[in-house]
ROSE-4610 file (N, C-alpha, C; in Angstrom, 1 decimal, always signed):
// ROSE-4610
residu = [X/X/X/X/X/X/X/X/X/X/X/X/X/X/X/X/X/X/X/X/X/X/X/X/X/X/X/X/X/X/X/X/X/X/X/X/X/X/X/X/X/X/X/X/X/X/X/X/X/X/X/X/X/X/X/X/X/X/X/X/X/X/X/X/X/X/X/X/X/X/X/X/X/X/X/X/X/X/X/X/X/X/X/X/X/X/X/X/X/X/X/X/X/X/X/X/X/X/X/X/X/X/X/X/X/X/X/X/X/X/X/X/X/X/X/X/X/X/X/X/X/X/X/X/X/X/X/X/X/X/X/X/X/X/X/X/X/X/X/X/X/X/X/X/X/X/X/X/X/X/X/X/X/X/X/X/X/X/X/X/X/X/X/X/X/X/X/X/X/X/X/X/X/X/X/X/X/X/X/X/X/X/X/X/X/X/X/X/X/X/X/X/X/X/X/X/X/X/X/X/X/X/X/X/X/X/X/X/X/X/X/X/X/X/X/X/X/X/X/X/X/X/X/X/X/X/X/X/X/X/X/X/X/X/X/X/X/X/X/X/X/X/X/X/X/X/X/X/X/X/X/X/X/X/X/X/X/X/X/X/X/X/X/X/X/X/X/X/X/X/X/X/X/X/X/X/X/X/X/X/X/X/X/X/X/X/X/X/X/X/X/X/X/X/X/X/X/X/X/X/X/X/X/X/X/X/X/X/X/X/X/X/X/X/X/X/X/X/X/X/X/X/X/X/X/X/X/X/X/X/X/X/X/X/X/X/X/X/X/X/X/X/X/X/X/X/X/X/X/X/X/X/X/X/X/X/X/X/X/X/X/X/X/X/X/X/X/X/X/X/X/X/X/X/X/X/X/X/X/X/X/X/X/X/X/X/X/X/X/X/X/X/X/X/X/X/X/X/X/X/X/X/X/X/X/X/X/X/X/X/X/X/X/X/X/X/X/X/X/X/X/X/X/X/X/X/X/X/X/X/X/X/X/X/X/X/X/X/X/X/X/X/X/X/X/X/X/X/X/X/X/X/X/X/X/X/X/X/X/X/X/X/X/X/X/X/X/X/X/X/X/X/X/X/X/X/X/X/X/X/X/X/X/X/X/X/X/X/X/X/X/X/X/X/X/X/X/X/X/X/X/X/X/X/X/X/X/X/X/X/X/X/X/X/X/X/X/X/X/X/X/X/X/X/X/X/X/X/X/X/X/X/X/X/X/X/X/X/X/X/X/X/X/X/X/X/X/X/X/X/X/X/X/X/X/X/X/X/X/X/X/X/X/X/X/X/X/X/X/X/X/X/X/X/X/X/X/X/X/X/X/X/X/X/X/X/X/X/X/X/X/X/X/X/X/X/X/X/X/X/X/X/X/X/X/X/X/X/X/X/X/X/X/X/X/X/X/X/X/X/X/X/X/X/X/X/X/X/X/X/X/X/X/X/X/X/X/X/X/X/X/X/X/X/X/X/X/X/X/X/X/X/X/X/X/X/X/X/X/X]
num = [1/1/1/2/2/2/3/3/3/4/4/4/5/5/5/6/6/6/7/7/7/8/8/8/9/9/9/10/10/10/11/11/11/12/12/12/13/13/13/14/14/14/15/15/15/16/16/16/17/17/17/18/18/18/19/19/19/20/20/20/21/21/21/22/22/22/23/23/23/24/24/24/25/25/25/26/26/26/27/27/27/28/28/28/29/29/29/30/30/30/31/31/31/32/32/32/33/33/33/34/34/34/35/35/35/36/36/36/37/37/37/38/38/38/39/39/39/40/40/40/41/41/41/42/42/42/43/43/43/44/44/44/45/45/45/46/46/46/47/47/47/48/48/48/49/49/49/50/50/50/51/51/51/52/52/52/53/53/53/54/54/54/55/55/55/56/56/56/57/57/57/58/58/58/59/59/59/60/60/60/61/61/61/62/62/62/63/63/63/64/64/64/65/65/65/66/66/66/67/67/67/68/68/68/69/69/69/70/70/70/71/71/71/72/72/72/73/73/73/74/74/74/75/75/75/76/76/76/77/77/77/78/78/78/79/79/79/80/80/80/81/81/81/82/82/82/83/83/83/84/84/84/85/85/85/86/86/86/87/87/87/88/88/88/89/89/89/90/90/90/91/91/91/92/92/92/93/93/93/94/94/94/95/95/95/96/96/96/97/97/97/98/98/98/99/99/99/100/100/100/101/101/101/102/102/102/103/103/103/104/104/104/105/105/105/106/106/106/107/107/107/108/108/108/109/109/109/110/110/110/111/111/111/112/112/112/113/113/113/114/114/114/115/115/115/116/116/116/117/117/117/118/118/118/119/119/119/120/120/120/121/121/121/122/122/122/123/123/123/124/124/124/125/125/125/126/126/126/127/127/127/128/128/128/129/129/129/130/130/130/131/131/131/132/132/132/133/133/133/134/134/134/135/135/135/136/136/136/137/137/137/138/138/138/139/139/139/140/140/140/141/141/141/142/142/142/143/143/143/144/144/144/145/145/145/146/146/146/147/147/147/148/148/148/149/149/149/150/150/150/151/151/151/152/152/152/153/153/153/154/154/154/155/155/155/156/156/156/157/157/157/158/158/158/159/159/159/160/160/160/161/161/161/162/162/162/163/163/163/164/164/164/165/165/165/166/166/166/167/167/167/168/168/168/169/169/169/170/170/170/171/171/171/172/172/172/173/173/173/174/174/174/175/175/175/176/176/176/177/177/177/178/178/178/179/179/179/180/180/180/181/181/181/182/182/182/183/183/183/184/184/184/185/185/185/186/186/186/187/187/187/188/188/188/189/189/189/190/190/190/191/191/191/192/192/192/193/193/193/194/194/194/195/195/195/196/196/196/197/197/197/198/198/198/199/199/199/200/200/200/201/201/201/202/202/202/203/203/203/204/204/204/205/205/205/206/206/206/207/207/207/208/208/208/209/209/209/210/210/210/211/211/211/212/212/212/213/213/213/214/214/214/215/215/215/216/216/216/217/217/217/218/218/218/219/219/219/220/220/220]
x = [+13.2/+14.5/+15.5/+16.6/+17.7/+19.0/+20.1/+21.4/+22.5/+23.6/+24.7/+24.9/+24.3/+24.3/+23.4/+22.5/+21.5/+21.4/+21.1/+20.9/+19.5/+18.7/+17.4/+16.6/+15.5/+14.9/+13.8/+13.5/+12.5/+11.8/+10.6/+9.8/+10.0/+10.0/+10.2/+9.2/+8.8/+7.8/+9.0/+9.3/+10.3/+9.8/+10.4/+9.9/+10.0/+9.1/+9.1/+9.3/+10.3/+11.4/+12.4/+13.4/+14.2/+15.0/+15.3/+15.9/+15.1/+15.0/+14.0/+14.5/+13.4/+13.6/+13.7/+13.2/+13.1/+13.1/+13.2/+13.3/+12.3/+11.4/+10.5/+10.7/+11.1/+11.2/+10.0/+9.2/+7.9/+8.1/+8.0/+8.1/+6.8/+6.6/+5.3/+5.4/+4.2/+4.0/+4.3/+4.2/+4.5/+3.5/+4.0/+3.3/+2.9/+3.4/+3.2/+4.2/+4.2/+5.4/+5.6/+6.5/+6.9/+5.8/+4.8/+3.8/+2.7/+2.6/+1.6/+1.0/+2.1/+1.9/+1.9/+1.6/+1.8/+0.8/-0.4/-1.4/-1.1/-0.5/+0.2/+1.2/+2.0/+3.3/+2.6/+1.7/+1.2/+0.3/+0.1/-0.5/+0.5/+1.8/+2.7/+3.3/+3.9/+4.3/+5.2/+5.0/+5.4/+7.1/+7.6/+8.9/+9.7/+9.0/+9.5/+9.8/+11.0/+11.4/+10.7/+9.9/+9.3/+10.0/+10.5/+11.2/+10.4/+10.0/+9.3/+10.0/+10.9/+11.7/+10.9/+11.3/+10.9/+11.6/+10.8/+11.4/+12.4/+13.3/+14.3/+14.0/+13.0/+12.6/+11.4/+11.6/+10.4/+9.4/+8.2/+7.3/+6.4/+6.4/+5.4/+5.4/+4.6/+4.5/+4.1/+5.1/+4.6/+4.6/+5.0/+4.7/+6.1/+6.4/+7.7/+7.6/+8.6/+8.7/+9.9/+10.1/+11.3/+11.8/+10.9/+11.2/+10.0/+10.2/+9.0/+8.5/+7.2/+6.5/+5.4/+5.2/+4.0/+3.2/+1.8/+0.9/+0.2/+0.8/+0.2/-0.6/-1.3/-2.2/-1.5/-0.2/+0.8/+1.2/+0.9/+1.5/+2.4/+2.8/+3.7/+5.1/+5.5/+6.8/+7.6/+8.7/+9.4/+10.7/+11.3/+12.7/+13.6/+14.0/+14.9/+16.1/+16.7/+18.0/+17.5/+16.4/+16.0/+15.6/+14.9/+14.5/+15.8/+16.8/+18.1/+19.0/+18.8/+19.4/+18.7/+17.3/+16.7/+17.0/+17.0/+17.5/+18.8/+19.8/+21.1/+21.1/+20.3/+20.2/+19.6/+18.4/+17.8/+18.8/+19.5/+20.5/+21.3/+21.9/+22.8/+21.9/+20.7/+19.8/+19.6/+19.2/+18.8/+20.2/+21.4/+22.5/+22.8/+22.6/+22.8/+21.8/+20.6/+19.7/+20.2/+20.6/+21.0/+22.2/+23.2/+24.4/+24.0/+23.3/+22.9/+22.2/+21.3/+20.4/+20.7/+21.8/+22.4/+21.2/+20.7/+19.6/+20.3/+20.2/+20.7/+19.8/+20.3/+19.5/+18.3/+18.7/+17.6/+16.4/+16.6/+15.5/+15.0/+15.2/+14.8/+13.8/+12.6/+11.7/+11.6/+11.4/+11.1/+9.8/+9.0/+7.6/+7.2/+6.2/+5.8/+4.4/+3.8/+2.7/+2.9/+2.5/+2.4/+4.1/+4.4/+5.9/+6.8/+6.3/+7.1/+7.4/+6.2/+6.4/+7.4/+7.3/+8.3/+9.7/+10.0/+11.3/+11.5/+10.6/+10.9/+11.4/+10.7/+11.1/+12.4/+12.7/+13.9/+15.1/+14.9/+16.1/+16.1/+15.1/+15.2/+15.7/+15.3/+15.6/+17.0/+17.7/+18.9/+19.9/+19.3/+20.3/+19.7/+19.4/+18.7/+19.4/+20.7/+21.4/+21.1/+20.4/+20.1/+18.8/+18.0/+16.6/+16.2/+15.1/+14.6/+13.3/+12.7/+11.5/+11.3/+10.3/+9.8/+8.3/+7.5/+6.1/+5.8/+5.0/+4.5/+3.2/+2.6/+1.2/+0.7/+0.0/-0.6/+0.6/+1.6/+2.8/+3.1/+4.3/+4.7/+6.2/+6.8/+8.1/+8.7/+9.6/+10.1/+10.6/+10.2/+10.9/+12.3/+12.5/+13.9/+14.9/+14.4/+15.2/+15.9/+15.6/+16.0/+17.6/+18.3/+19.7/+20.4/+19.5/+20.0/+19.6/+18.8/+18.2/+19.4/+19.5/+20.4/+20.3/+21.3/+21.0/+20.2/+19.6/+18.7/+19.4/+20.6/+21.1/+21.1/+21.2/+21.1/+19.8/+18.8/+17.5/+16.7/+17.3/+16.6/+15.8/+16.5/+15.9/+15.1/+14.8/+14.0/+12.6/+11.7/+10.3/+9.4/+8.4/+7.6/+6.2/+5.6/+4.1/+3.7/+2.7/+2.2/+0.7/+0.3/-1.1/-1.6/-2.7/-3.0/-4.7/-5.2/-6.5/-6.9/-8.0/-8.5/-8.9/-9.3/-9.9/-9.1/-7.7/-6.8/-6.7/-7.0/-6.9/-5.7/-4.7/-3.6/-2.5/-2.4/-1.5/-2.4/-2.9/-3.8/-3.3/-4.2/-3.8/-2.9/-2.9/-1.7/-0.3/-0.1/+1.3/+1.5/+0.4/+0.6/+0.7/+0.0/+0.1/+1.7/+2.0/+3.5/+4.5/+4.3/+5.2/+5.1/+3.9/+3.7/+4.4/+4.5/+5.1/+6.6/+7.0/+8.4/+9.0/+8.3/+8.9/+8.9/+7.9/+7.9/+9.1/+9.3/+10.4/+11.9/+11.8/+13.2/+13.3/+12.1/+12.2/+12.1/+11.5/+11.4/+9.9/+9.9/+8.8/+8.0/+6.7/+5.9/+4.4/+3.6/+2.3/+1.7/+0.6/-0.1/-1.4/-2.0/-3.5/-3.9/-5.2/-6.0/-7.3/-7.7/-8.7/-9.7/-10.9/-11.9/-11.9/-10.8/-10.5/-9.9/-9.8/-9.1/-7.7/-7.0/-5.6/-5.5/-5.1/-5.0/-4.6/-4.8/-4.6/-5.9/-6.7/-7.6/-7.6/-8.5/-8.3/-7.9/-8.4/-8.1/-6.7/-6.4/-5.0/-4.0/-4.2/-3.4/-3.4/-4.5/-4.4/-3.6/-3.7/-3.0/-1.5/-1.2/+0.2/+0.9/+0.2/+0.6/+0.8/-0.1/-0.1/+1.1/+1.3/+2.7/+3.8/+3.8/+4.9/+5.3/+4.3/+4.5/+5.1/+4.8/+5.5/+6.9/+7.2/+8.6/+9.4/+8.8/+9.6/+9.6/+8.6/+8.6/+9.6/+9.9/+10.9/+12.4/+12.5/+14.0/+14.7]
y = [+7.7/+8.3/+7.1/+7.6/+6.6/+7.4/+6.9/+7.7/+6.5/+6.9/+6.0/+5.6/+6.1/+5.8/+4.4/+4.1/+3.2/+2.1/+0.8/-0.3/-0.4/+0.3/+0.2/+1.5/+1.6/+2.9/+2.9/+4.2/+4.1/+5.6/+5.4/+6.6/+6.8/+8.1/+8.3/+9.3/+9.2/+10.3/+11.0/+12.1/+12.9/+13.4/+13.3/+13.7/+15.1/+15.7/+16.9/+17.0/+17.4/+18.2/+17.2/+17.8/+17.1/+16.0/+15.9/+15.0/+13.7/+12.6/+11.7/+10.9/+10.7/+9.9/+8.5/+8.1/+6.5/+6.4/+5.2/+4.8/+3.6/+3.6/+2.4/+2.2/+1.0/+0.5/-0.4/+0.0/-0.5/-1.3/-2.6/-3.5/-3.8/-3.7/-4.0/-5.4/-5.9/-7.4/-7.6/-8.9/-9.3/-8.7/-8.1/-7.6/-6.1/-5.7/-4.3/-3.3/-2.2/-1.2/-0.3/+0.7/+1.4/+2.3/+2.6/+3.6/+2.8/+1.5/+0.7/+1.2/+1.3/+1.5/+3.0/+4.0/+5.4/+5.7/+5.2/+5.5/+5.1/+3.9/+3.3/+4.3/+4.6/+5.4/+6.9/+7.3/+8.6/+8.7/+7.5/+7.4/+7.2/+7.3/+7.2/+8.5/+8.3/+9.5/+10.6/+11.7/+12.7/+12.8/+12.4/+12.4/+11.2/+10.3/+9.0/+9.2/+8.8/+8.6/+7.2/+7.2/+6.1/+5.8/+4.9/+4.5/+3.4/+3.5/+2.4/+2.0/+1.0/+0.6/-0.2/-0.2/-1.0/-2.4/-3.5/-4.7/-4.8/-5.4/-5.5/-6.3/-7.0/-8.0/-7.3/-7.2/-6.6/-7.6/-7.8/-8.7/-8.2/-7.0/-6.5/-5.0/-4.3/-2.8/-2.3/-1.6/-1.1/-2.2/-3.4/-4.6/-5.2/-5.2/-5.7/-6.6/-7.4/-8.2/-8.5/-9.3/-9.5/-10.9/-11.8/-13.0/-13.5/-14.4/-15.0/-16.2/-16.5/-17.5/-18.1/-19.3/-20.1/-20.6/-20.2/-20.8/-22.1/-23.2/-24.4/-25.0/-26.2/-26.9/-27.4/-27.5/-27.9/-26.8/-25.5/-24.4/-23.6/-22.4/-21.5/-22.1/-22.0/-22.5/-21.3/-20.9/-19.8/-20.1/-18.9/-19.1/-18.7/-19.6/-19.4/-18.5/-18.7/-17.6/-16.4/-15.9/-14.6/-14.1/-15.0/-14.5/-14.2/-15.1/-14.8/-13.6/-13.4/-12.1/-10.9/-11.0/-9.8/-9.6/-10.6/-10.5/-9.9/-10.2/-9.6/-8.1/-7.8/-6.5/-5.6/-6.1/-5.3/-5.1/-6.2/-5.9/-4.7/-4.7/-3.6/-2.2/-2.4/-1.1/-0.5/-1.4/-0.8/-0.3/-0.8/-0.2/+1.1/+1.2/+2.3/+3.6/+3.1/+4.2/+4.8/+3.6/+4.1/+5.0/+4.7/+5.6/+6.9/+7.1/+8.3/+9.3/+8.6/+9.4/+9.4/+8.8/+8.8/+8.2/+7.1/+6.5/+5.1/+4.8/+3.5/+2.4/+1.3/+0.1/-0.1/+0.4/+0.3/+1.4/+2.0/+3.1/+2.7/+1.4/+0.9/-0.1/+0.0/-1.1/-1.5/-2.7/-3.2/-3.8/-3.6/-4.2/-4.4/-5.2/-5.3/-6.0/-6.0/-6.6/-7.9/-9.1/-10.3/-10.6/-10.5/-10.9/-9.9/-8.6/-7.7/-8.1/-8.5/-9.1/-10.3/-11.0/-12.3/-11.8/-10.8/-10.3/-9.6/-8.8/-8.1/-9.2/-10.4/-11.3/-11.9/-12.1/-12.7/-11.8/-10.5/-9.4/-9.4/-9.4/-9.1/-10.4/-11.5/-12.7/-13.3/-12.8/-13.3/-12.1/-10.9/-9.8/-9.0/-9.6/-8.9/-7.6/-7.4/-6.4/-5.1/-5.3/-4.3/-3.6/-4.1/-3.5/-3.7/-3.0/-3.3/-4.2/-4.1/-5.1/-5.3/-6.1/-6.2/-6.7/-6.5/-6.9/-7.5/-8.5/-9.5/-9.2/-8.4/-8.2/-9.0/-10.1/-11.0/-11.8/-12.1/-12.8/-14.0/-14.5/-15.7/-15.5/-16.5/-16.7/-17.9/-17.7/-18.8/-20.0/-21.2/-22.3/-22.2/-21.8/-21.8/-20.8/-20.0/-19.1/-19.7/-20.8/-21.6/-21.4/-21.9/-21.9/-20.4/-19.3/-18.1/-17.4/-18.1/-17.5/-17.3/-16.0/-15.9/-16.8/-16.9/-17.7/-17.0/-17.7/-17.1/-15.8/-15.9/-14.9/-13.5/-13.6/-12.3/-11.9/-12.9/-12.5/-12.0/-11.9/-11.7/-10.3/-9.4/-8.0/-7.6/-8.6/-8.4/-8.4/-7.7/-7.6/-7.9/-8.6/-8.7/-8.6/-8.3/-8.2/-9.1/-10.0/-10.8/-10.5/-10.0/-9.7/-10.4/-11.2/-12.1/-12.3/-12.5/-12.7/-14.1/-14.3/-15.6/-16.4/-15.7/-16.1/-15.8/-15.8/-15.5/-16.6/-16.3/-17.5/-17.5/-16.6/-16.5/-17.2/-16.7/-17.5/-17.9/-19.1/-19.5/-19.1/-18.8/-18.6/-19.5/-20.7/-21.6/-21.0/-20.1/-19.5/-18.6/-17.8/-17.0/-17.8/-18.9/-19.9/-20.4/-20.8/-21.3/-20.3/-19.0/-18.0/-17.5/-17.7/-17.5/-18.6/-19.9/-21.0/-20.7/-20.4/-20.3/-19.1/-18.0/-16.9/-17.3/-18.0/-18.6/-19.3/-20.4/-21.3/-20.5/-19.5/-18.6/-17.6/-17.6/-16.6/-15.1/-14.9/-13.4/-13.0/-12.0/-11.2/-10.8/-11.2/-10.8/-10.8/-10.1/-10.1/-10.6/-11.5/-12.1/-11.7/-11.2/-10.9/-11.4/-11.9/-12.5/-11.7/-11.4/-10.6/-11.4/-11.0/-11.7/-11.2/-11.4/-10.7/-11.7/-11.4/-12.3/-11.7/-11.8/-11.4/-9.9/-9.1/-7.8/-7.1/-5.7/-5.1/-4.5/-4.9/-4.1/-2.8/-2.1/-0.8/-1.2/-2.5/-2.7/-3.3/-4.1/-4.6/-3.4/-2.3/-1.3/-0.6/-0.4/+0.3/-0.5/-1.8/-2.7/-2.5/-2.6/-2.4/-1.2/+0.1/+1.2/+1.5/+0.8/+0.9/+0.0/-1.0/-1.9/-1.1/-0.4/+0.3/+1.5/+2.2/+3.3/+2.7/+1.5/+1.0/+0.7/+0.5/+0.3/+1.6/+2.4/+3.8/+4.7/+4.6/+5.5/+5.0/+3.8/+3.4/+3.4/+3.9/+3.8/+5.2]
z = [-22.0/-21.8/-22.0/-22.6/-22.8/-22.8/-22.2/-22.2/-22.0/-22.1/-21.9/-20.6/-19.7/-18.3/-18.0/-18.8/-18.6/-19.6/-19.2/-20.1/-20.7/-20.2/-20.6/-20.9/-21.9/-22.0/-20.9/-20.4/-19.4/-19.5/-18.8/-18.3/-17.0/-16.4/-15.0/-14.5/-13.3/-12.5/-11.6/-11.8/-11.2/-9.7/-8.7/-7.4/-7.0/-6.2/-5.7/-4.2/-3.7/-4.4/-5.3/-5.7/-6.8/-6.0/-4.9/-4.3/-3.8/-4.5/-4.0/-2.7/-2.0/-0.8/-1.0/-2.1/-2.4/-3.9/-4.4/-5.8/-5.8/-6.8/-7.0/-8.5/-8.9/-10.4/-10.4/-11.6/-11.9/-13.3/-13.4/-14.6/-15.2/-16.4/-17.2/-17.5/-17.9/-18.3/-19.6/-20.1/-21.5/-22.3/-23.4/-24.5/-24.3/-23.1/-22.5/-23.0/-22.4/-22.6/-21.4/-21.4/-20.3/-19.6/-20.4/-20.1/-19.4/-19.4/-18.9/-17.4/-16.5/-15.0/-14.6/-15.5/-15.1/-14.2/-14.3/-13.3/-11.9/-11.8/-10.6/-10.0/-11.0/-10.6/-10.0/-10.8/-10.3/-9.0/-8.5/-7.2/-6.0/-6.3/-5.3/-4.7/-3.5/-2.9/-3.9/-3.7/-4.7/-4.3/-3.2/-3.1/-3.4/-4.1/-4.7/-6.1/-6.6/-7.8/-8.5/-9.5/-10.0/-11.4/-11.8/-12.9/-13.5/-14.8/-15.6/-16.9/-16.9/-18.0/-19.0/-20.2/-21.2/-21.4/-21.5/-21.7/-22.9/-22.7/-23.9/-25.1/-25.0/-26.2/-27.0/-28.2/-29.0/-29.5/-29.0/-29.3/-30.6/-30.8/-31.9/-31.8/-32.5/-32.6/-31.2/-30.5/-29.2/-28.0/-28.4/-27.4/-27.1/-25.8/-25.2/-24.1/-24.0/-22.7/-22.3/-21.2/-20.5/-20.9/-21.4/-21.9/-22.8/-23.7/-24.4/-23.6/-23.7/-22.9/-23.7/-23.7/-24.2/-23.1/-23.2/-22.2/-22.7/-22.0/-22.5/-21.5/-21.9/-20.9/-19.7/-19.7/-18.6/-17.8/-18.2/-17.7/-18.5/-18.0/-18.9/-19.1/-20.4/-20.8/-21.2/-20.5/-20.8/-21.6/-22.2/-22.9/-21.6/-21.0/-19.9/-20.0/-21.2/-21.4/-21.5/-22.0/-22.1/-20.8/-19.9/-18.5/-17.7/-17.8/-17.1/-17.7/-19.0/-19.5/-18.9/-19.0/-18.3/-17.0/-16.2/-14.7/-14.6/-15.5/-15.2/-15.8/-16.8/-17.2/-16.1/-15.6/-14.5/-13.4/-13.0/-11.8/-12.1/-13.3/-13.8/-13.8/-14.2/-14.5/-13.1/-12.2/-10.9/-10.0/-10.4/-9.8/-10.5/-11.9/-12.5/-11.9/-11.6/-11.2/-9.8/-9.0/-7.7/-7.7/-8.6/-8.9/-9.4/-10.3/-10.9/-10.1/-9.3/-8.5/-6.9/-6.7/-5.3/-4.4/-4.7/-3.9/-3.5/-2.1/-1.4/-1.8/-1.7/-1.9/-0.8/+0.3/+1.4/+1.2/+0.2/-0.3/-1.5/-2.0/-3.4/-3.3/-4.1/-4.2/-5.7/-5.9/-7.5/-7.3/-8.4/-8.3/-9.7/-10.1/-11.4/-11.5/-12.8/-13.1/-14.0/-13.6/-14.4/-14.7/-15.8/-16.2/-15.5/-15.3/-14.5/-13.1/-12.6/-11.1/-11.1/-12.0/-12.2/-12.0/-12.9/-12.8/-11.6/-11.0/-9.6/-8.6/-8.7/-7.7/-8.0/-9.2/-9.7/-9.3/-9.3/-9.1/-7.5/-6.9/-5.4/-4.7/-5.0/-4.4/-4.7/-5.9/-6.2/-5.7/-5.7/-5.1/-4.2/-2.9/-1.9/-1.3/-1.6/-1.0/-2.0/-3.1/-3.9/-3.8/-2.8/-2.6/-1.2/-0.9/+0.4/+0.4/-0.8/-1.0/-2.5/-2.6/-3.9/-4.1/-5.0/-5.1/-6.4/-6.3/-7.6/-7.6/-8.6/-8.8/-9.9/-9.6/-10.5/-11.5/-10.7/-11.4/-10.7/-10.6/-9.8/-9.7/-9.1/-8.8/-9.7/-10.7/-11.5/-10.7/-11.0/-10.4/-11.1/-12.3/-12.8/-12.2/-11.2/-10.4/-9.4/-8.9/-7.7/-7.5/-8.6/-8.4/-8.1/-8.4/-8.3/-7.0/-6.2/-5.0/-3.9/-3.2/-2.2/-1.1/-0.1/+1.1/+2.1/+3.0/+4.1/+4.7/+5.1/+5.8/+5.1/+3.8/+3.0/+2.8/+2.9/+2.6/+4.0/+4.9/+6.2/+6.3/+5.5/+5.7/+4.5/+3.7/+2.5/+2.8/+2.3/+2.4/+1.2/+1.0/-0.2/-0.1/-1.2/-1.2/-2.5/-2.2/-3.4/-3.5/-4.7/-4.8/-5.9/-5.9/-7.0/-7.1/-8.3/-8.5/-8.3/-7.5/-7.3/-8.5/-9.5/-10.7/-12.1/-11.7/-12.8/-13.8/-15.1/-16.1/-16.8/-16.6/-17.3/-16.2/-15.1/-14.0/-13.0/-13.0/-11.8/-10.4/-9.4/-8.0/-7.5/-7.9/-7.2/-7.2/-8.2/-8.2/-7.2/-6.6/-5.5/-4.2/-4.3/-3.0/-3.1/-4.1/-4.2/-3.8/-4.2/-3.9/-2.3/-1.8/-0.3/+0.5/+0.0/+0.7/+0.5/-0.7/-0.9/-0.1/+0.1/+0.9/+2.2/+2.8/+4.2/+4.3/+3.6/+3.6/+3.6/+2.9/+2.8/+4.0/+4.8/+6.0/+5.4/+4.2/+4.0/+4.3/+5.0/+5.6/+4.4/+4.3/+3.2/+3.5/+2.7/+2.8/+1.5/+1.6/+0.5/+0.5/-0.5/-0.6/-1.9/-1.7/-3.0/-3.1/-4.5/-4.9/-5.8/-5.6/-6.6/-7.9/-8.5/-9.9/-10.9/-12.2/-13.2/-13.2/-14.3/-14.5/-14.6/-13.6/-13.5/-12.1/-12.2/-10.8/-10.5/-9.4/-9.1/-8.3/-8.0/-7.3/-5.8/-5.3/-4.0/-3.9/-4.9/-5.1/-4.9/-5.8/-5.9/-4.5/-4.0/-2.5/-1.6/-1.6/-0.5/-0.9/-2.2/-2.5/-2.2/-2.4/-2.2/-0.4/+0.1/+1.8/+2.3/+1.6/+2.0/+1.5/+0.2/-0.1/+0.6/+1.2/+2.2/+3.4/+3.9/+5.1/+4.8/+3.6/+3.2/+3.1/+2.3/+2.0/+3.2/+4.2/+5.3/+6.3/+6.2/+7.2/+6.9/+5.6/+5.2/+5.4]
């Protein structure tokens, strides 16, 4: 779907009844597309509007991203300007969704896989007034985000979920440990769970995320 109201193309899972009780924005990983997380979306509460946008950068046929990245022996090296542009685009996109569908920030959660999780953290930590919580599924929190992170007073109501594979060969588990420590330092209430998997979303990770999500959306 694309219209003049929105900065990004997206798929959505419409709620039943038509007035959603919550909004979840799901972001795909690098090289993916807006349909990657439809199974996860389908497992969510039927009264929740789930929106899956397409990353703005075309990497190949049917392949999109939020920023370009090279995986080196020293770790991932990103195109920082693209990451920042995508953060700004997503801030506008979430606001557009909330306006069009009349959903309050306290009823909004942003989550994603890999690079999508990175952007979820970037949006929520820089603009905590826009969302009730965020989830990073096999992703990380960018060190480059630090100048944009809101102060602790604004972050005090934010909640987060970090899920990561212990054997992740794309983004090693140290990134989850760093995210856990950063969120503790920032005073952000969060749940961190590690799983005996590589880079991906296991059935157990999905179940834990959905349980966490329900605790957010049922309380709003």
